[in-house]
C-alpha atoms as an extended CHARMM CRD file, in Angstrom:
* protein
*
        86  EXT
         1         1  MET       CA              0.1390000000        0.0500000000       -0.0440000000  PROA      1               0.0000000000
         2         2  MET       CA              1.3980000000        3.4950000000       -0.8090000000  PROA      2               0.0000000000
         3         3  LEU       CA              0.9230000000        6.3910000000        1.5420000000  PROA      3               0.0000000000
         4         4  LYS       CA              0.5820000000        9.7210000000        0.0460000000  PROA      4               0.0000000000
         5         5  PRO       CA              4.0680000000       11.3040000000        0.6620000000  PROA      5               0.0000000000
         6         6  SER       CA              2.5330000000       13.5730000000        3.3310000000  PROA      6               0.0000000000
         7         7  ARG       CA              1.4910000000       11.1890000000        5.3710000000  PROA      7               0.0000000000
         8         8  PHE       CA              4.3590000000        8.6220000000        4.7930000000  PROA      8               0.0000000000
         9         9  PRO       CA              6.7160000000       10.7040000000        7.1920000000  PROA      9               0.0000000000
        10        10  LEU       CA              4.3230000000       10.2750000000        9.9280000000  PROA      10              0.0000000000
        11        11  LYS       CA              3.8930000000        6.6320000000        9.6960000000  PROA      11              0.0000000000
        12        12  VAL       CA              7.7260000000        6.3050000000        9.7920000000  PROA      12              0.0000000000
        13        13  GLN       CA              7.8070000000        8.4670000000       12.8650000000  PROA      13              0.0000000000
        14        14  GLU       CA              5.1370000000        6.1610000000       14.2230000000  PROA      14              0.0000000000
        15        15  LYS       CA              7.1370000000        3.1470000000       13.8090000000  PROA      15              0.0000000000
        16        16  LEU       CA             10.2040000000        4.2580000000       14.7720000000  PROA      16              0.0000000000
        17        17  SER       CA              8.6430000000        5.3860000000       18.2180000000  PROA      17              0.0000000000
        18        18  ILE       CA              7.2420000000        1.7340000000       18.2010000000  PROA      18              0.0000000000
        19        19  LEU       CA             10.5950000000        0.5630000000       18.0350000000  PROA      19              0.0000000000
        20        20  ARG       CA             11.8960000000        2.8700000000       20.8850000000  PROA      20              0.0000000000
        21        21  ILE       CA             14.0200000000        5.0570000000       18.3170000000  PROA      21              0.0000000000
        22        22  ARG       CA             13.7400000000        8.9620000000       19.4040000000  PROA      22              0.0000000000
        23        23  SER       CA             12.9620000000       10.9570000000       16.1240000000  PROA      23              0.0000000000
        24        24  GLU       CA             11.9960000000       14.4900000000       15.5530000000  PROA      24              0.0000000000
        25        25  LEU       CA              9.8960000000       15.4840000000       12.1980000000  PROA      25              0.0000000000
        26        26  ASP       CA             10.6380000000       18.2300000000       10.2930000000  PROA      26              0.0000000000
        27        27  ASP       CA              7.7770000000       18.9120000000        7.8400000000  PROA      27              0.0000000000
        28        28  GLY       CA              8.4120000000       22.6450000000        7.4500000000  PROA      28              0.0000000000
        29        29  SER       CA              8.5430000000       24.4850000000        4.2250000000  PROA      29              0.0000000000
        30        30  SER       CA             12.2950000000       25.0040000000        3.9700000000  PROA      30              0.0000000000
        31        31  THR       CA             13.8980000000       22.9340000000        0.9260000000  PROA      31              0.0000000000
        32        32  ILE       CA             15.6340000000       19.6820000000        1.7360000000  PROA      32              0.0000000000
        33        33  SER       CA             19.1480000000       21.0690000000        1.0620000000  PROA      33              0.0000000000
        34        34  TYR       CA             18.5830000000       23.9670000000        3.9650000000  PROA      34              0.0000000000
        35        35  LYS       CA             17.2340000000       20.8300000000        6.1690000000  PROA      35              0.0000000000
        36        36  ILE       CA             20.1360000000       18.6450000000        5.6260000000  PROA      36              0.0000000000
        37        37  ARG       CA             22.3330000000       21.6300000000        6.2850000000  PROA      37              0.0000000000
        38        38  GLU       CA             20.9040000000       22.5630000000        9.5290000000  PROA      38              0.0000000000
        39        39  ALA       CA             20.8430000000       18.8820000000       10.6440000000  PROA      39              0.0000000000
        40        40  GLU       CA             24.6820000000       19.0120000000        9.8750000000  PROA      40              0.0000000000
        41        41  THR       CA             25.5260000000       22.0090000000       12.0270000000  PROA      41              0.0000000000
        42        42  GLN       CA             23.4260000000       20.7420000000       14.8860000000  PROA      42              0.0000000000
        43        43  LYS       CA             25.7820000000       17.2770000000       14.3290000000  PROA      43              0.0000000000
        44        44  ILE       CA             22.3480000000       15.1780000000       14.0200000000  PROA      44              0.0000000000
        45        45  ARG       CA             23.4830000000       11.5650000000       13.6790000000  PROA      45              0.0000000000
        46        46  TYR       CA             21.0140000000       10.3470000000       11.1300000000  PROA      46              0.0000000000
        47        47  MET       CA             18.7880000000       12.3920000000        8.6120000000  PROA      47              0.0000000000
        48        48  VAL       CA             15.7490000000       10.0090000000        7.6280000000  PROA      48              0.0000000000
        49        49  ILE       CA             14.9400000000       11.4020000000        3.9620000000  PROA      49              0.0000000000
        50        50  CYS       CA             10.6300000000       10.3860000000        3.3120000000  PROA      50              0.0000000000
        51        51  GLY       CA             10.2090000000       11.8000000000        0.0880000000  PROA      51              0.0000000000
        52        52  LYS       CA              7.7410000000       10.5670000000       -2.8280000000  PROA      52              0.0000000000
        53        53  ARG       CA             10.4420000000        8.0670000000       -4.0460000000  PROA      53              0.0000000000
        54        54  GLU       CA             10.8230000000        6.5860000000       -0.7550000000  PROA      54              0.0000000000
        55        55  ALA       CA              6.8080000000        6.4360000000       -0.4350000000  PROA      55              0.0000000000
        56        56  GLU       CA              6.5620000000        4.6090000000       -3.2980000000  PROA      56              0.0000000000
        57        57  SER       CA              9.1280000000        2.0370000000       -2.3470000000  PROA      57              0.0000000000
        58        58  ASN       CA              8.0030000000        1.9100000000        1.3580000000  PROA      58              0.0000000000
        59        59  LYS       CA             11.4170000000        2.4580000000        2.6800000000  PROA      59              0.0000000000
        60        60  ILE       CA             13.5620000000        5.6760000000        4.0630000000  PROA      60              0.0000000000
        61        61  SER       CA             16.5950000000        7.1520000000        2.7350000000  PROA      61              0.0000000000
        62        62  ILE       CA             18.8800000000        7.2630000000        5.3750000000  PROA      62              0.0000000000
        63        63  ARG       CA             21.6040000000       10.3250000000        5.4060000000  PROA      63              0.0000000000
        64        64  LYS       CA             24.8020000000        9.8190000000        8.0620000000  PROA      64              0.0000000000
        65        65  HSD       CA             26.2730000000       12.9540000000        9.6080000000  PROA      65              0.0000000000
        66        66  ARG       CA             29.0870000000       14.3320000000        7.4240000000  PROA      66              0.0000000000
        67        67  GLY       CA             27.1640000000       13.4200000000        4.4250000000  PROA      67              0.0000000000
        68        68  ARG       CA             27.4800000000        9.5110000000        4.0150000000  PROA      68              0.0000000000
        69        69  GLU       CA             24.3580000000        7.9660000000        2.2880000000  PROA      69              0.0000000000
        70        70  LEU       CA             22.9700000000        4.7890000000        3.8080000000  PROA      70              0.0000000000
        71        71  GLY       CA             20.6800000000        4.1230000000        0.8630000000  PROA      71              0.0000000000
        72        72  LEU       CA             17.0590000000        3.1130000000        1.0010000000  PROA      72              0.0000000000
        73        73  LEU       CA             16.2050000000        0.5290000000        3.8810000000  PROA      73              0.0000000000
        74        74  THR       CA             13.1980000000       -0.4150000000        5.7400000000  PROA      74              0.0000000000
        75        75  VAL       CA             12.4520000000        1.3840000000        8.9600000000  PROA      75              0.0000000000
        76        76  GLU       CA             13.0810000000       -2.0740000000       10.6900000000  PROA      76              0.0000000000
        77        77  LYS       CA             16.7260000000       -2.1420000000        9.0530000000  PROA      77              0.0000000000
        78        78  PHE       CA             17.2260000000        1.0770000000        9.9780000000  PROA      78              0.0000000000
        79        79  ALA       CA             16.6720000000        0.6020000000       13.7470000000  PROA      79              0.0000000000
        80        80  LYS       CA             19.2120000000       -2.6010000000       13.3100000000  PROA      80              0.0000000000
        81        81  VAL       CA             21.6440000000       -0.1520000000       12.0170000000  PROA      81              0.0000000000
        82        82  ILE       CA             21.4320000000        2.1380000000       14.7250000000  PROA      82              0.0000000000
        83        83  ARG       CA             20.9390000000       -0.8280000000       17.5270000000  PROA      83              0.0000000000
        84        84  GLU       CA             24.4770000000       -2.1640000000       16.1460000000  PROA      84              0.0000000000
        85        85  ALA       CA             25.9780000000        1.4400000000       16.0460000000  PROA      85              0.0000000000
        86        86  GLU       CA             25.5580000000        1.5820000000       19.8790000000  PROA      86              0.0000000000
């Protein structure tokens, strides 16, 4: 089932919460480039990008601090990556 892109981030945040992973949703009107820059300056360890492409594949795009991209992952696989990094 494909969700509308605007609802997809809410579902992702809900799944992360269920998996006991703290997250914060930025659904403001700023550009994605600006949001990534802001997250980098705040030293956010992982950024989850939930756009149209991600909603269509029912996966999330992960970007690690300092620009390293981890690619498209399921929420469950992302949770596993976080737990292994602890």
